[in-house]
SEDOZA-338763 format. One line per 2 residues: number of its first residue (from 1); for each residue x, z, y of N, C-alpha, C. Coordinates in steps of 0.001 Angstrom, whole numbers, plus 500000, padded with zeros to 6 digits. Example, Ala and Ser with C-alpha at 12.3 -4.5 7.8 and 13.67 -1.06 7.14 Angstrom:
BEGIN
1> 513190/507800/494310/512300/507800/495500/513200/507800/496700; 512850/507080/497750/513670/507140/498940/512900/507870/500030;
This chain:
BEGIN
1> 971065/904372/789469/971062/904267/788200/970808/902667/787987; 970869/902486/786898/970945/900795/786572/969270/900667/785808;
3> 968615/899451/786591/967594/898699/785681/967820/898082/784758; 967689/897761/783637/967980/896805/782556/966417/896196/782213;
5> 966582/894975/781931/964985/894256/781601/965446/894281/779760; 964278/893515/779537/964101/893342/777768/964690/891355/778090;
7> 964433/891050/778730/964829/889285/778829/966485/889130/778843; 967303/889991/778740/968941/889713/778581/969414/889452/779859;
9> 968485/889735/781070/969462/889428/782256/970286/890370/782567; 970400/891466/782145/971738/892287/782024/972579/892135/781395;
11> 972761/891573/780410/973782/890947/779744/974726/889677/780473; 975673/890237/781222/975814/889259/782289/977159/888006/781563;
13> 977479/888505/780421/978382/887772/779527/977956/886429/778804; 976309/886376/779250/975663/885205/778295/975696/884088/779250;
15> 975669/882878/778594/975545/881710/779120/974217/880982/779401; 974188/880479/777895/972839/880154/777658/972192/880884/776377;
17> 970920/880428/776937/969740/881838/775867/968807/882041/775945; 967704/882052/775028/966229/882050/774978/966154/883848/774438;
19> 965051/883817/775154/964476/885413/774657/962720/885058/774481; 962478/886264/773618/960736/886468/773404/960447/888037/773401;
21> 959441/888282/773868/959167/889950/773519/957511/889889/773121; 957771/890965/772825/955839/891680/772635/955955/892822/772195;
23> 954829/893639/772432/954623/894911/772063/954254/895173/770613; 954846/896067/770030/954393/896405/768314/953846/898015/768292;
25> 953405/897541/766986/952927/898888/766573/953273/899256/765352; 954540/900232/765211/955241/900101/763955/955633/901624/763885;
27> 956784/901801/762907/957442/903179/762886/957550/903800/764245; 957626/903038/765237/957721/903228/766872/956659/902309/767420;
29> 955983/902568/768655/955403/901478/769239/956082/901422/770601; 955966/899862/770838/956877/899638/772007/956997/898202/771923;
31> 957808/897537/773065/958323/896105/773367/959509/895971/772522; 959676/894898/771665/960768/894619/771057/961192/892793/771732;
33> 962312/892811/771995/962805/891748/772794/963793/891039/771572; 963628/889700/771210/964541/888654/770569/965283/888001/771585;
35> 966815/888227/771602/967518/887187/772566/968153/886237/771234; 968284/884996/771622/969043/884052/770872/970081/883635/771597;
37> 971388/883822/771428/972051/883337/772227/973028/882148/771699; 972938/881084/772865/973553/879700/772582/974952/879878/773147;
39> 975141/880090/774004/976765/880258/774881/976894/881309/775229; 978248/881977/775326/978667/882889/775924/979280/882463/777097;
41> 979633/883276/778239/980335/883078/779435/982068/883254/778986; 981881/884249/778123/982857/884722/777446/982485/885608/776796;
43> 983415/885941/775343/983554/886961/774645/983309/888408/774753; 982500/889356/774346/982409/890309/774762/983316/891018/773616;
45> 984487/891655/773900/985298/892123/772978/985505/893680/773450; 985594/894666/772476/985868/896145/772798/986619/896744/771864;
47> 987378/897643/772472/988517/898467/771481/987979/899963/771471; 987596/900659/770298/987578/901455/769810/988875/902501/769568;
49> 988873/903819/769391/990025/904336/768990/990539/904110/767747; 989749/903763/766781/989874/903275/765420/990113/901738/765218;
51> 989403/901226/766241/989238/899680/765810/989608/898933/766887; 990357/897906/767014/990472/896863/767910/990409/895350/768057;
53> 989858/895164/769382/989280/893846/769428/988010/893602/768479; 986772/894276/768618/985702/894457/768065/984854/893044/768821;
55> 984676/892095/768067/983746/891170/769018/982317/891693/769101; 981755/891743/770358/980229/892324/770219/979243/891401/770371;
57> 979573/890233/770963/978898/889128/771219/980102/887857/771516; 979304/886416/770824/979806/885450/771036/978848/884339/770693;
59> 979313/883255/770864/978098/882322/770562/977426/882085/769313; 976167/882089/769512/975193/881907/768315/974954/883555/767764;
61> 975590/884345/768389/975117/885921/768134/973452/885843/768332; 972900/886953/768016/971734/887440/768423/971278/888714/768737;
63> 970173/889354/769599/970222/890494/769939/968680/890861/769705; 968573/892414/769481/967222/892669/769515/967174/893994/770445;
65> 966383/893740/771474/966492/895137/772349/965001/895945/771849; 964864/897150/771569/964008/897825/771113/963532/898889/772161;
67> 962310/898623/773067/961912/899879/773853/960999/900681/773538; 960765/901670/772923/959773/902459/772248/959047/903059/773421;
69> 957614/903204/773384/956744/904012/774198/957204/905305/773750; 957224/906300/774907/957335/907489/774812/958311/908538/774303;
71> 959392/907359/774268/960761/907839/773902/961556/907725/775298; 962784/908358/775277/963785/908071/776466/964979/907822/775830;
73> 964986/906945/775272/965835/905832/774499/965262/904406/774186; 966343/903528/774241/966104/902063/773954/967577/901771/773069;
75> 967050/900862/772216/967875/900271/771277/968374/898863/771541; 969475/898481/771490/970160/897282/771634/970906/897089/770182;
77> 970197/896197/769516/971116/895556/768220/971737/894240/768150; 972928/893863/767821/973544/892647/767950/973711/892506/766645;
79> 973500/891039/766141/973992/890513/765150/974650/889266/765139; 975620/888952/763962/976807/888061/764431/975798/886461/763573;
81> 976469/885615/763968/976315/884310/763590/975280/884442/762089; 975909/885090/761411/975436/884851/759604/974216/885949/759657;
83> 973893/886872/760653/972641/888094/760563/973173/889066/760447; 974683/889506/760005/975096/890648/759875/974872/891528/761014;
85> 974800/892999/761056/974827/893891/761668/975977/893977/762647; 976185/893607/763810/977687/894314/764628/977537/895542/765046;
87> 976155/896405/765896/976531/897214/766571/975084/897503/766752; 974768/898767/766821/973471/899390/767630/973852/900031/768736;
89> 973276/900311/769888/973570/900386/771114/972677/900903/772097; 972611/902472/771699/971349/903434/772340/971694/903722/774173;
91> 970651/902983/774565/970734/903623/776085/969731/904920/776162; 970364/905962/776802/969334/907230/777215/968565/906859/778759;
93> 967410/906892/779042/966712/906551/779617/965892/907668/780405; 965520/907317/781838/964830/907897/782316/963349/907352/782459;
95> 963122/906509/782565/961561/905765/782892/961660/904437/782245; 960487/903534/782119/960359/902464/781495/959010/901798/782755;
97> 959030/900572/782782/957598/900066/783580/958150/898570/782890; 956911/898051/783814/957157/896504/783562/956669/895645/785078;
99> 958071/894557/785349/958279/893846/786677/956598/893185/787043; 956797/892781/788022/955868/891861/789084/955395/890558/787989;
101> 956388/890188/786838/956057/888844/786480/955897/889323/784711; 955957/890546/784577/955435/890937/783208/956932/891256/782221;
103> 957677/891197/782898/958969/891693/781946/959445/893155/781996; 958989/893820/780622/959562/895268/780380/960707/895697/780903;
105> 960998/896820/781400/962243/897287/781703/962815/898869/781597; 963705/899392/781626/964078/900848/781853/965273/901139/782563;
107> 965036/902268/782944/965762/902915/784011/967128/903618/783475; 968184/903082/782972/969365/903772/782476/969726/904870/783072;
109> 969997/905903/782110/970389/907220/782077/972147/907128/782237; 972702/906137/781877/974434/906237/782014/974579/906158/780343;
111> 974158/907644/779989/974993/908222/778499/974390/907163/777362; 975551/906620/776679/974792/906159/775530/975681/906359/774154;
113> 974692/906151/772865/975221/906538/771765/975351/904915/770788; 976417/904906/770129/976589/903540/770062/976991/903888/767865;
115> 976406/903061/767678/976739/902617/766070/977423/901293/765681; 978494/901437/765015/979232/900328/765199/978690/899958/763607;
117> 978760/898864/762959/978720/898256/761581/979608/898948/760217; 980399/899642/760688/980882/900631/759351/980217/902273/759680;
119> 979177/902104/760352/978441/903682/760386/978881/904436/761647; 979774/904239/761855/980459/905281/763008/979953/905771/764022;
121> 979937/906674/764904/979039/906894/765913/980311/907248/766989; 979561/906853/768197/980747/907279/769501/979616/907360/770664;
123> 979869/908176/771445/979193/908742/772668/979883/907857/773864; 979812/907311/774398/979957/906556/775549/979218/906690/777189;
125> 980298/906780/777964/980047/906974/779364/979303/908362/779544; 979897/909595/779345/979839/911014/779850/980397/910573/781085;
127> 981369/910113/781318/981929/910385/782810/981028/909958/784083; 979947/908445/783828/979056/908172/784391/978133/909013/784810;
129> 977799/909745/783711/976756/910485/783621/976812/911724/784455; 978028/912381/784230/978282/913063/785091/978770/912915/786541;
131> 978858/911812/786880/979743/911378/788287/978183/911164/788825; 977206/910462/788316/975830/910472/788793/975157/911772/789264;
133> 975075/912708/788184/974700/913913/788636/975388/914570/789932; 976655/914503/789822/977545/915247/791130/977150/914480/792154;
135> 977074/912950/792166/976689/912173/793739/975365/912242/793773; 974213/913364/793165/972908/913403/793385/971855/912126/793189;
137> 972894/911031/792068/971909/909886/791778/971017/910405/790649; 971277/911391/789947/970470/911760/788885/970065/913729/789279;
139> 969192/913818/788894/969204/915634/788707/969879/916200/787672; 969991/917753/787970/970089/918423/786645/969500/917926/785647;
141> 968126/918204/785698/967114/917713/784845/967454/916570/783713; 967628/915497/784757/968117/914370/783956/969295/914389/783278;
143> 970399/914813/783760/971623/915138/783073/971297/915857/782022; 970267/917018/781688/970157/917423/780642/969069/916887/779331;
145> 968074/915972/780061/967448/915139/779410/968427/914385/778371; 969231/913470/779256/969946/912403/778612/970919/912774/777509;
147> 971494/914551/777373/971951/914694/776443/971140/915167/775295; 970406/915946/775653/969055/916211/774427/968559/915031/774022;
149> 968598/914070/774662/967917/912778/773944/969260/912298/772856; 969995/912394/773488/971166/911514/772777/971368/912373/771227;
151> 971247/913822/771702/971185/914405/770349/970338/914166/769113; 968907/914157/770011/967536/913616/768661/968056/912275/768141;
153> 969133/911056/768977/968931/910016/768474/969965/910195/767353; 971050/911141/767704/972141/911227/766327/971631/911604/765300;
155> 970722/912926/765575/970301/913894/764178/969280/913019/763769; 968287/912562/764456/966764/911984/763884/966711/910317/763935;
157> 966903/909722/764750/966706/908475/764977/967838/907625/763866; 968713/907853/764159/970177/907022/763482/970200/907093/761826;
159> 969992/908636/761446/970019/908905/760043/968613/908088/759379; 967804/907650/760294/966264/907360/759621/966810/905720/758959;
161> 967547/905334/757750/967987/904000/757485/966958/902877/757406; 965728/903470/757022/964356/902265/757002/964028/901989/758307;
163> 964481/902719/759660/964368/902296/760839/965285/901396/761444; 966924/902267/761131/968082/901355/761529/968280/900059/760934;
165> 968146/900114/759728/968411/899118/758717/967292/897799/758704; 966091/898483/757967/964599/897850/757872/964265/897367/758607;
167> 963699/897900/759871/962784/897641/761088/963667/896660/761735; 964917/896290/762099/965478/895680/763094/965952/894369/762119;
169> 965943/894402/760754/966377/893090/759899/965021/892724/759805; 964016/893252/759838/962521/892879/759280/962111/891897/760940;
171> 962681/892646/761908/962162/891747/763322/963009/890892/763766; 964283/890488/763218/965022/889674/763313/964482/888355/762504;
173> 964058/888549/761137/963698/887664/760534/962134/887232/761093; 961606/888060/761557/960167/887642/762080/960208/886794/763291;
175> 961354/887109/764295/961207/886380/765645/961967/884833/765259; 962917/885041/763694/963447/883489/763665/962404/882847/762701;
177> 961236/883162/762886/959918/882550/761732/960161/882564/760542; 960920/883646/759760/960799/883805/758455/960104/885255/758003;
179> 960205/885523/756958/959236/886607/756495/960295/887763/755915; 960325/888804/755885/961101/889747/755329/960758/889876/753678;
């Protein structure tokens, strides 16, 4: 299982960046982290079935990572240099915590739900989830929880445009020192 931190250290393509995070009480309670990307080691580019060479991260991009309390998902939202949404990436998670120096983290259950800027949904890494179960890294209950959580994210969380758009836009502005 992969442990991921809200300070951006798992975003291995980053070169120079800063981060800050805080605990909030909003639509959901939880930790939200802002990552200001100065430079990347390399652009993060992906291909989807219907879109090729989609740039997910480059110099000047920004990211928000939201880890809600009492939920089994974490949202990573990426903005380009102009503040336009690039992608929402939801990790299904097993557990959360805070390390010895106070950085929040989550244990990733492999399965991901992605929504691109054109609002198309994709489920990723089903093979990794199955492999982790088959190798005994996670239990059958973890496997089922990951799928149940992904269904909830798709049916309840993503359709909530107030959360998906306004919440993340507001916190981007707030972290950048502006008002929404």
